[in-house]
One Martini backbone bead per residue (centre of mass of N, CA, C, O) as a GRO file, in nm:
protein
  460
    1UNK     BB    1  15.861  12.871  17.848
    2UNK     BB    2  15.804  13.196  17.811
    3UNK     BB    3  15.559  13.444  17.759
    4UNK     BB    4  15.536  13.779  17.584
    5UNK     BB    5  15.303  13.891  17.399
    6UNK     BB    6  15.394  13.665  17.177
    7UNK     BB    7  15.698  13.699  17.247
    8UNK     BB    8  15.978  13.533  17.180
    9UNK     BB    9  16.231  13.405  17.342
   10UNK     BB   10  16.542  13.343  17.345
   11UNK     BB   11  16.744  13.084  17.332
   12UNK     BB   12  16.943  12.894  17.505
   13UNK     BB   13  17.159  12.646  17.524
   14UNK     BB   14  17.012  12.490  17.749
   15UNK     BB   15  16.734  12.492  17.607
   16UNK     BB   16  16.819  12.340  17.353
   17UNK     BB   17  16.914  12.081  17.494
   18UNK     BB   18  16.644  12.021  17.625
   19UNK     BB   19  16.463  12.020  17.368
   20UNK     BB   20  16.637  11.763  17.223
   21UNK     BB   21  16.604  11.508  17.409
   22UNK     BB   22  16.365  11.356  17.274
   23UNK     BB   23  16.514  11.317  16.998
   24UNK     BB   24  16.727  11.134  17.106
   25UNK     BB   25  16.534  10.896  17.169
   26UNK     BB   26  16.412  10.865  16.887
   27UNK     BB   27  16.684  10.810  16.738
   28UNK     BB   28  16.771  10.568  16.900
   29UNK     BB   29  16.541  10.388  16.798
   30UNK     BB   30  16.582  10.420  16.490
   31UNK     BB   31  16.874  10.320  16.476
   32UNK     BB   32  16.821  10.035  16.579
   33UNK     BB   33  16.630   9.964  16.349
   34UNK     BB   34  16.834  10.003  16.120
   35UNK     BB   35  17.066   9.805  16.210
   36UNK     BB   36  16.876   9.534  16.321
   37UNK     BB   37  16.647   9.452  16.118
   38UNK     BB   38  16.807   9.279  15.922
   39UNK     BB   39  16.913   9.046  16.105
   40UNK     BB   40  16.635   8.962  16.209
   41UNK     BB   41  16.486   8.905  15.932
   42UNK     BB   42  16.701   8.721  15.806
   43UNK     BB   43  16.674   8.497  16.034
   44UNK     BB   44  16.353   8.463  15.926
   45UNK     BB   45  16.383   8.471  15.582
   46UNK     BB   46  16.474   8.739  15.443
   47UNK     BB   47  16.505   8.874  15.157
   48UNK     BB   48  16.597   9.151  14.995
   49UNK     BB   49  16.310   9.212  14.884
   50UNK     BB   50  16.149   9.151  15.145
   51UNK     BB   51  16.297   9.360  15.314
   52UNK     BB   52  16.205   9.601  15.148
   53UNK     BB   53  15.901   9.559  15.201
   54UNK     BB   54  15.918   9.595  15.508
   55UNK     BB   55  16.032   9.895  15.484
   56UNK     BB   56  15.752  10.024  15.392
   57UNK     BB   57  15.655  10.117  15.665
   58UNK     BB   58  15.779  10.394  15.675
   59UNK     BB   59  15.660  10.546  15.424
   60UNK     BB   60  15.359  10.485  15.468
   61UNK     BB   61  15.334  10.607  15.751
   62UNK     BB   62  15.451  10.885  15.673
   63UNK     BB   63  15.233  10.965  15.453
   64UNK     BB   64  14.989  10.929  15.658
   65UNK     BB   65  15.057  11.016  15.955
   66UNK     BB   66  15.196  11.298  15.949
   67UNK     BB   67  14.975  11.470  15.813
   68UNK     BB   68  14.752  11.392  16.013
   69UNK     BB   69  14.895  11.469  16.281
   70UNK     BB   70  14.969  11.756  16.206
   71UNK     BB   71  14.679  11.860  16.171
   72UNK     BB   72  14.575  11.775  16.449
   73UNK     BB   73  14.779  11.937  16.623
   74UNK     BB   74  14.682  12.220  16.530
   75UNK     BB   75  14.373  12.144  16.666
   76UNK     BB   76  14.444  12.072  16.941
   77UNK     BB   77  14.267  12.044  17.262
   78UNK     BB   78  14.461  12.063  17.566
   79UNK     BB   79  14.612  12.075  17.874
   80UNK     BB   80  14.882  11.940  17.729
   81UNK     BB   81  14.835  12.036  17.446
   82UNK     BB   82  14.910  11.978  17.089
   83UNK     BB   83  15.186  11.798  17.082
   84UNK     BB   84  15.243  11.614  17.341
   85UNK     BB   85  15.042  11.371  17.301
   86UNK     BB   86  15.206  11.255  17.055
   87UNK     BB   87  15.477  11.208  17.183
   88UNK     BB   88  15.386  11.012  17.408
   89UNK     BB   89  15.230  10.798  17.248
   90UNK     BB   90  15.451  10.714  17.053
   91UNK     BB   91  15.665  10.620  17.266
   92UNK     BB   92  15.499  10.401  17.427
   93UNK     BB   93  15.419  10.216  17.190
   94UNK     BB   94  15.708  10.168  17.080
   95UNK     BB   95  15.826  10.028  17.327
   96UNK     BB   96  15.664   9.767  17.291
   97UNK     BB   97  15.760   9.697  16.998
   98UNK     BB   98  16.069   9.689  17.064
   99UNK     BB   99  16.035   9.428  17.234
  100UNK     BB  100  15.890   9.232  17.034
  101UNK     BB  101  16.061   9.213  16.773
  102UNK     BB  102  16.312   9.025  16.874
  103UNK     BB  103  16.066   8.812  16.984
  104UNK     BB  104  15.910   8.678  16.742
  105UNK     BB  105  15.986   8.379  16.761
  106UNK     BB  106  15.888   8.327  17.050
  107UNK     BB  107  15.593   8.413  16.999
  108UNK     BB  108  15.532   8.201  16.784
  109UNK     BB  109  15.583   7.956  16.970
  110UNK     BB  110  15.372   8.031  17.181
  111UNK     BB  111  15.127   8.022  16.991
  112UNK     BB  112  15.167   7.726  16.912
  113UNK     BB  113  15.133   7.605  17.201
  114UNK     BB  114  14.845   7.727  17.281
  115UNK     BB  115  14.698   7.613  17.010
  116UNK     BB  116  14.819   7.331  16.886
  117UNK     BB  117  14.946   7.442  16.619
  118UNK     BB  118  15.075   7.475  16.293
  119UNK     BB  119  15.251   7.729  16.186
  120UNK     BB  120  15.372   7.913  15.970
  121UNK     BB  121  15.701   7.977  15.891
  122UNK     BB  122  15.638   8.313  15.865
  123UNK     BB  123  15.524   8.418  16.138
  124UNK     BB  124  15.761   8.566  16.264
  125UNK     BB  125  15.797   8.766  16.026
  126UNK     BB  126  15.514   8.890  16.051
  127UNK     BB  127  15.550   9.003  16.335
  128UNK     BB  128  15.797   9.181  16.271
  129UNK     BB  129  15.657   9.353  16.053
  130UNK     BB  130  15.438   9.473  16.237
  131UNK     BB  131  15.641   9.609  16.437
  132UNK     BB  132  15.766   9.798  16.230
  133UNK     BB  133  15.510   9.952  16.171
  134UNK     BB  134  15.464  10.054  16.459
  135UNK     BB  135  15.731  10.200  16.500
  136UNK     BB  136  15.710  10.393  16.255
  137UNK     BB  137  15.442  10.521  16.333
  138UNK     BB  138  15.535  10.638  16.609
  139UNK     BB  139  15.765  10.810  16.506
  140UNK     BB  140  15.578  10.985  16.328
  141UNK     BB  141  15.392  11.089  16.552
  142UNK     BB  142  15.636  11.242  16.695
  143UNK     BB  143  15.804  11.399  16.474
  144UNK     BB  144  15.618  11.616  16.358
  145UNK     BB  145  15.541  11.772  16.625
  146UNK     BB  146  15.836  11.829  16.699
  147UNK     BB  147  15.898  12.016  16.461
  148UNK     BB  148  15.651  12.209  16.526
  149UNK     BB  149  15.773  12.328  16.792
  150UNK     BB  150  15.966  12.535  16.682
  151UNK     BB  151  15.760  12.761  16.578
  152UNK     BB  152  15.612  12.766  16.858
  153UNK     BB  153  15.891  12.841  17.063
  154UNK     BB  154  16.081  12.964  16.838
  155UNK     BB  155  16.237  13.199  16.702
  156UNK     BB  156  16.287  13.270  16.377
  157UNK     BB  157  16.608  13.340  16.404
  158UNK     BB  158  16.640  13.024  16.538
  159UNK     BB  159  16.563  12.786  16.344
  160UNK     BB  160  16.835  12.683  16.240
  161UNK     BB  161  16.951  12.623  16.519
  162UNK     BB  162  16.733  12.428  16.614
  163UNK     BB  163  16.780  12.221  16.384
  164UNK     BB  164  17.076  12.171  16.472
  165UNK     BB  165  17.002  12.047  16.745
  166UNK     BB  166  16.852  11.814  16.622
  167UNK     BB  167  17.103  11.702  16.483
  168UNK     BB  168  17.261  11.656  16.742
  169UNK     BB  169  17.057  11.449  16.856
  170UNK     BB  170  17.077  11.252  16.621
  171UNK     BB  171  17.379  11.197  16.648
  172UNK     BB  172  17.395  11.115  16.949
  173UNK     BB  173  17.177  10.894  16.951
  174UNK     BB  174  17.319  10.718  16.734
  175UNK     BB  175  17.585  10.672  16.877
  176UNK     BB  176  17.475  10.522  17.124
  177UNK     BB  177  17.325  10.300  16.967
  178UNK     BB  178  17.578  10.195  16.797
  179UNK     BB  179  17.823  10.183  17.034
  180UNK     BB  180  17.752  10.007  17.278
  181UNK     BB  181  17.807   9.712  17.185
  182UNK     BB  182  18.101   9.747  17.077
  183UNK     BB  183  18.215   9.859  17.346
  184UNK     BB  184  18.155   9.614  17.528
  185UNK     BB  185  18.325   9.417  17.355
  186UNK     BB  186  18.597   9.576  17.375
  187UNK     BB  187  18.614   9.634  17.697
  188UNK     BB  188  18.449   9.339  17.815
  189UNK     BB  189  18.366   9.100  17.632
  190UNK     BB  190  18.054   9.189  17.568
  191UNK     BB  191  17.763   9.062  17.417
  192UNK     BB  192  17.501   9.224  17.318
  193UNK     BB  193  17.191   9.172  17.275
  194UNK     BB  194  16.938   9.247  17.068
  195UNK     BB  195  16.718   9.267  17.282
  196UNK     BB  196  16.869   9.465  17.471
  197UNK     BB  197  16.891   9.696  17.259
  198UNK     BB  198  16.579   9.739  17.232
  199UNK     BB  199  16.525   9.807  17.527
  200UNK     BB  200  16.706  10.052  17.536
  201UNK     BB  201  16.542  10.208  17.319
  202UNK     BB  202  16.272  10.218  17.472
  203UNK     BB  203  16.377  10.386  17.710
  204UNK     BB  204  16.487  10.631  17.556
  205UNK     BB  205  16.222  10.719  17.420
  206UNK     BB  206  16.030  10.744  17.665
  207UNK     BB  207  16.204  10.923  17.858
  208UNK     BB  208  16.262  11.159  17.665
  209UNK     BB  209  15.960  11.240  17.615
  210UNK     BB  210  15.877  11.287  17.903
  211UNK     BB  211  16.072  11.521  17.950
  212UNK     BB  212  15.969  11.708  17.733
  213UNK     BB  213  15.669  11.724  17.832
  214UNK     BB  214  15.760  11.851  18.119
  215UNK     BB  215  15.960  12.110  18.002
  216UNK     BB  216  15.776  12.196  17.758
  217UNK     BB  217  15.613  12.498  17.680
  218UNK     BB  218  15.344  12.598  17.535
  219UNK     BB  219  15.171  12.847  17.353
  220UNK     BB  220  14.861  12.922  17.447
  221UNK     BB  221  14.780  13.182  17.299
  222UNK     BB  222  14.835  13.086  17.010
  223UNK     BB  223  14.641  12.845  17.023
  224UNK     BB  224  14.377  12.996  17.080
  225UNK     BB  225  14.382  13.179  16.831
  226UNK     BB  226  14.391  12.952  16.624
  227UNK     BB  227  14.131  12.812  16.710
  228UNK     BB  228  13.941  13.050  16.652
  229UNK     BB  229  14.003  13.060  16.352
  230UNK     BB  230  13.923  12.764  16.288
  231UNK     BB  231  13.617  12.788  16.379
  232UNK     BB  232  13.556  12.997  16.124
  233UNK     BB  233  13.645  12.754  15.948
  234UNK     BB  234  13.645  12.534  15.719
  235UNK     BB  235  13.726  12.222  15.662
  236UNK     BB  236  13.997  12.082  15.515
  237UNK     BB  237  14.133  11.902  15.290
  238UNK     BB  238  14.407  11.743  15.189
  239UNK     BB  239  14.415  11.869  14.900
  240UNK     BB  240  14.393  12.158  15.000
  241UNK     BB  241  14.646  12.154  15.173
  242UNK     BB  242  14.836  12.088  14.939
  243UNK     BB  243  14.770  12.341  14.775
  244UNK     BB  244  14.853  12.543  14.999
  245UNK     BB  245  15.144  12.455  15.021
  246UNK     BB  246  15.229  12.530  14.719
  247UNK     BB  247  15.122  12.839  14.759
  248UNK     BB  248  15.341  12.968  14.935
  249UNK     BB  249  15.567  12.893  14.704
  250UNK     BB  250  15.769  12.819  14.438
  251UNK     BB  251  16.006  12.703  14.626
  252UNK     BB  252  15.868  12.458  14.756
  253UNK     BB  253  15.891  12.262  14.515
  254UNK     BB  254  16.199  12.255  14.515
  255UNK     BB  255  16.242  12.153  14.804
  256UNK     BB  256  16.087  11.886  14.755
  257UNK     BB  257  16.267  11.776  14.527
  258UNK     BB  258  16.523  11.779  14.690
  259UNK     BB  259  16.416  11.584  14.910
  260UNK     BB  260  16.358  11.345  14.731
  261UNK     BB  261  16.654  11.289  14.637
  262UNK     BB  262  16.786  11.285  14.915
  263UNK     BB  263  16.616  11.025  15.026
  264UNK     BB  264  16.715  10.825  14.831
  265UNK     BB  265  17.012  10.845  14.910
  266UNK     BB  266  16.987  10.796  15.216
  267UNK     BB  267  16.831  10.512  15.207
  268UNK     BB  268  17.043  10.347  15.060
  269UNK     BB  269  17.208  10.338  15.326
  270UNK     BB  270  17.019  10.281  15.569
  271UNK     BB  271  16.897  10.005  15.469
  272UNK     BB  272  17.190   9.854  15.340
  273UNK     BB  273  17.450   9.867  15.514
  274UNK     BB  274  17.459   9.607  15.685
  275UNK     BB  275  17.463   9.418  15.438
  276UNK     BB  276  17.715   9.535  15.317
  277UNK     BB  277  17.902   9.469  15.552
  278UNK     BB  278  17.856   9.162  15.564
  279UNK     BB  279  17.857   9.077  15.239
  280UNK     BB  280  18.094   9.269  15.127
  281UNK     BB  281  18.314   9.325  15.343
  282UNK     BB  282  18.281   9.009  15.483
  283UNK     BB  283  18.180   8.786  15.275
  284UNK     BB  284  17.885   8.697  15.325
  285UNK     BB  285  17.665   8.495  15.234
  286UNK     BB  286  17.366   8.392  15.160
  287UNK     BB  287  17.142   8.255  15.440
  288UNK     BB  288  16.823   8.214  15.383
  289UNK     BB  289  16.860   7.896  15.238
  290UNK     BB  290  17.015   7.767  15.456
  291UNK     BB  291  17.116   7.575  15.690
  292UNK     BB  292  17.204   7.579  16.019
  293UNK     BB  293  17.491   7.470  15.990
  294UNK     BB  294  17.593   7.671  15.772
  295UNK     BB  295  17.525   7.930  15.929
  296UNK     BB  296  17.717   7.872  16.175
  297UNK     BB  297  17.988   7.925  16.019
  298UNK     BB  298  17.897   8.255  15.994
  299UNK     BB  299  17.837   8.384  16.276
  300UNK     BB  300  18.093   8.548  16.354
  301UNK     BB  301  18.125   8.718  16.089
  302UNK     BB  302  17.843   8.842  16.107
  303UNK     BB  303  17.889   8.983  16.378
  304UNK     BB  304  18.123   9.156  16.280
  305UNK     BB  305  17.962   9.305  16.063
  306UNK     BB  306  17.753   9.429  16.255
  307UNK     BB  307  17.956   9.579  16.435
  308UNK     BB  308  18.076   9.748  16.204
  309UNK     BB  309  17.817   9.894  16.136
  310UNK     BB  310  17.789  10.032  16.410
  311UNK     BB  311  18.052  10.187  16.397
  312UNK     BB  312  17.983  10.346  16.138
  313UNK     BB  313  17.731  10.482  16.254
  314UNK     BB  314  17.881  10.621  16.484
  315UNK     BB  315  18.062  10.793  16.302
  316UNK     BB  316  17.847  10.927  16.132
  317UNK     BB  317  17.697  11.056  16.394
  318UNK     BB  318  17.937  11.201  16.521
  319UNK     BB  319  17.981  11.400  16.296
  320UNK     BB  320  17.704  11.519  16.313
  321UNK     BB  321  17.737  11.622  16.601
  322UNK     BB  322  17.990  11.807  16.551
  323UNK     BB  323  17.856  11.978  16.286
  324UNK     BB  324  17.573  12.091  16.355
  325UNK     BB  325  17.635  12.375  16.474
  326UNK     BB  326  17.829  12.485  16.253
  327UNK     BB  327  17.611  12.472  16.032
  328UNK     BB  328  17.425  12.680  16.162
  329UNK     BB  329  17.634  12.912  16.161
  330UNK     BB  330  17.704  12.907  15.856
  331UNK     BB  331  17.414  12.952  15.753
  332UNK     BB  332  17.381  13.233  15.884
  333UNK     BB  333  17.622  13.354  15.709
  334UNK     BB  334  17.587  13.199  15.398
  335UNK     BB  335  17.352  13.011  15.392
  336UNK     BB  336  17.166  12.732  15.345
  337UNK     BB  337  17.226  12.650  15.051
  338UNK     BB  338  17.539  12.640  15.037
  339UNK     BB  339  17.583  12.441  15.268
  340UNK     BB  340  17.405  12.211  15.155
  341UNK     BB  341  17.556  12.156  14.890
  342UNK     BB  342  17.826  12.079  15.012
  343UNK     BB  343  17.721  11.846  15.183
  344UNK     BB  344  17.612  11.671  14.950
  345UNK     BB  345  17.884  11.636  14.805
  346UNK     BB  346  18.023  11.481  15.036
  347UNK     BB  347  17.828  11.236  15.012
  348UNK     BB  348  17.895  11.152  14.725
  349UNK     BB  349  18.192  11.084  14.776
  350UNK     BB  350  18.139  10.867  14.990
  351UNK     BB  351  17.975  10.670  14.817
  352UNK     BB  352  18.193  10.617  14.603
  353UNK     BB  353  18.399  10.504  14.798
  354UNK     BB  354  18.218  10.251  14.883
  355UNK     BB  355  18.172  10.134  14.597
  356UNK     BB  356  18.497  10.090  14.528
  357UNK     BB  357  18.560  10.036  14.844
  358UNK     BB  358  18.609   9.755  15.105
  359UNK     BB  359  18.772   9.885  15.308
  360UNK     BB  360  18.743   9.937  15.636
  361UNK     BB  361  18.875  10.226  15.657
  362UNK     BB  362  18.734  10.356  15.418
  363UNK     BB  363  18.444  10.310  15.505
  364UNK     BB  364  18.463  10.459  15.775
  365UNK     BB  365  18.555  10.731  15.651
  366UNK     BB  366  18.309  10.774  15.461
  367UNK     BB  367  18.099  10.782  15.688
  368UNK     BB  368  18.208  11.039  15.810
  369UNK     BB  369  18.163  11.220  15.562
  370UNK     BB  370  17.851  11.165  15.543
  371UNK     BB  371  17.781  11.316  15.816
  372UNK     BB  372  17.770  11.599  15.699
  373UNK     BB  373  17.521  11.562  15.525
  374UNK     BB  374  17.329  11.466  15.756
  375UNK     BB  375  17.331  11.728  15.923
  376UNK     BB  376  17.198  11.894  15.697
  377UNK     BB  377  16.942  11.722  15.641
  378UNK     BB  378  16.830  11.758  15.945
  379UNK     BB  379  16.800  12.095  15.896
  380UNK     BB  380  16.797  12.288  15.632
  381UNK     BB  381  16.531  12.217  15.486
  382UNK     BB  382  16.356  12.317  15.726
  383UNK     BB  383  16.465  12.607  15.725
  384UNK     BB  384  16.381  12.674  15.434
  385UNK     BB  385  16.072  12.622  15.480
  386UNK     BB  386  16.002  12.808  15.733
  387UNK     BB  387  15.977  13.082  15.570
  388UNK     BB  388  15.668  12.975  15.450
  389UNK     BB  389  15.520  12.959  15.717
  390UNK     BB  390  15.218  12.972  15.865
  391UNK     BB  391  15.063  13.047  16.130
  392UNK     BB  392  14.908  12.740  16.246
  393UNK     BB  393  15.059  12.523  16.012
  394UNK     BB  394  15.306  12.351  16.104
  395UNK     BB  395  15.206  12.054  16.117
  396UNK     BB  396  15.096  12.021  15.825
  397UNK     BB  397  15.353  12.105  15.674
  398UNK     BB  398  15.541  11.883  15.795
  399UNK     BB  399  15.363  11.648  15.701
  400UNK     BB  400  15.382  11.703  15.396
  401UNK     BB  401  15.692  11.710  15.376
  402UNK     BB  402  15.724  11.404  15.456
  403UNK     BB  403  15.647  11.282  15.179
  404UNK     BB  404  15.951  11.366  15.066
  405UNK     BB  405  16.067  11.132  15.256
  406UNK     BB  406  15.887  10.875  15.222
  407UNK     BB  407  15.850  10.828  14.917
  408UNK     BB  408  16.150  10.744  14.840
  409UNK     BB  409  16.142  10.476  15.002
  410UNK     BB  410  15.972  10.317  14.805
  411UNK     BB  411  16.185  10.305  14.586
  412UNK     BB  412  16.403  10.161  14.756
  413UNK     BB  413  16.225   9.913  14.863
  414UNK     BB  414  16.178   9.821  14.557
  415UNK     BB  415  16.376   9.889  14.325
  416UNK     BB  416  16.648   9.855  14.468
  417UNK     BB  417  16.589   9.576  14.588
  418UNK     BB  418  16.543   9.443  14.311
  419UNK     BB  419  16.820   9.499  14.189
  420UNK     BB  420  16.980   9.337  14.399
  421UNK     BB  421  16.827   9.059  14.359
  422UNK     BB  422  16.947   9.055  14.044
  423UNK     BB  423  17.266   9.081  14.169
  424UNK     BB  424  17.400   8.794  14.155
  425UNK     BB  425  17.663   8.570  14.285
  426UNK     BB  426  17.900   8.332  14.295
  427UNK     BB  427  18.029   8.120  14.551
  428UNK     BB  428  18.157   7.935  14.761
  429UNK     BB  429  17.972   7.634  14.805
  430UNK     BB  430  17.716   7.713  14.619
  431UNK     BB  431  17.672   8.008  14.672
  432UNK     BB  432  17.546   8.339  14.728
  433UNK     BB  433  17.550   8.684  14.627
  434UNK     BB  434  17.539   9.048  14.653
  435UNK     BB  435  17.538   9.384  14.514
  436UNK     BB  436  17.527   9.613  14.756
  437UNK     BB  437  17.701   9.855  14.630
  438UNK     BB  438  17.489   9.969  14.425
  439UNK     BB  439  17.337  10.163  14.618
  440UNK     BB  440  17.563  10.394  14.597
  441UNK     BB  441  17.522  10.478  14.307
  442UNK     BB  442  17.227  10.565  14.338
  443UNK     BB  443  17.273  10.765  14.572
  444UNK     BB  444  17.473  10.959  14.433
  445UNK     BB  445  17.287  11.050  14.207
  446UNK     BB  446  17.060  11.168  14.386
  447UNK     BB  447  17.237  11.377  14.542
  448UNK     BB  448  17.323  11.537  14.293
  449UNK     BB  449  17.036  11.624  14.215
  450UNK     BB  450  16.979  11.775  14.479
  451UNK     BB  451  17.202  11.993  14.442
  452UNK     BB  452  17.089  12.112  14.180
  453UNK     BB  453  16.814  12.198  14.294
  454UNK     BB  454  16.918  12.374  14.528
  455UNK     BB  455  17.050  12.590  14.340
  456UNK     BB  456  16.746  12.695  14.242
  457UNK     BB  457  16.687  12.811  14.511
  458UNK     BB  458  16.504  13.093  14.650
  459UNK     BB  459  16.613  13.253  14.924
  460UNK     BB  460  16.585  13.480  15.199
   0.00000   0.00000   0.00000
């Protein structure tokens, strides 16, 4: 991308597609972590509430890592640029963790053999939890600077479209991640192992980011000028940065509140959908406390439920991929706010459909409908916020904004997970199950509140 007297040239379609390739790999890895972290940790003995606590890795690393890395990337001076070092480091470290995570039980056995001691029963689960923290931290390390690349290299009038291409990459990356294993099973009767799927995610993340780092050129003149300005200013604390963030405009607070409710609703589905598919749609009881023989009886149906979850996520993200660019075009014509509100309402309807009906075709169709809202969530809030960003502060602003994505996940990982853990019921054989569908009632309410707040935002 060439620069001409600090005037950014408009991106072509080919340039946008190239620009979002790294985010394709990032989303591929995150989607694999979303779909399969539940089955992996549940097989290691994680209850619904413990699984929710393990998911806290995402929000905690997001709230700490993204603001820190965003601010650092604004001030980074290197021959490789200010954003690209974080993209590459995050991808390469995550690739290692993505390989270790599904092999946690084997690594625990290996440690036990070489030490000659009997390790605690939950050692493998502890290793898996640590790897989830590493994966989430690395995704956050790469994600914030990647978003900050948009105002760095894309003209202001194309920011909504650029974020829509990011949505396209999110949708397409998630489709490939979710659909590969079910497709191989359907087409060739080959069941891809969970370990192989995580290795595939590691390759997609690292190779995609390497390509982005090699082909996207940051605007060095803007960086130098920003650095000179920063050298003449005293370093600000996080709290001062937070104060400056909200001082950008009164509308920023509304956008943050909208994002807060949006991500409570979004993560209610993201975190618990696979368990909902296995335990509610396919009626598999809770197996965390049963012996190996009893669990073996449900192995095939559990696998079918996991594959169905992958198919639903593929549908969900395929719709996101299909509507991502049209949403960008419509928002340019009718405004970000109107399009985003309609998209959120479509997601509310989808959640209520899944809460009340557990029919396979209804659930799959509702996941497709929810994909419209997901495409908007991945693009338009960032486009709405970008109107208020001052040049040179893109990384820190996006990092602080991520707090209102990560923070709601703490609520879902603790309160919602606790609610589900308290809503058990008896099934045949003296076993129990949980009302996983309750997560969709909570999610629908949160998304409805997000739409109400969005309606109050005054956008330029």
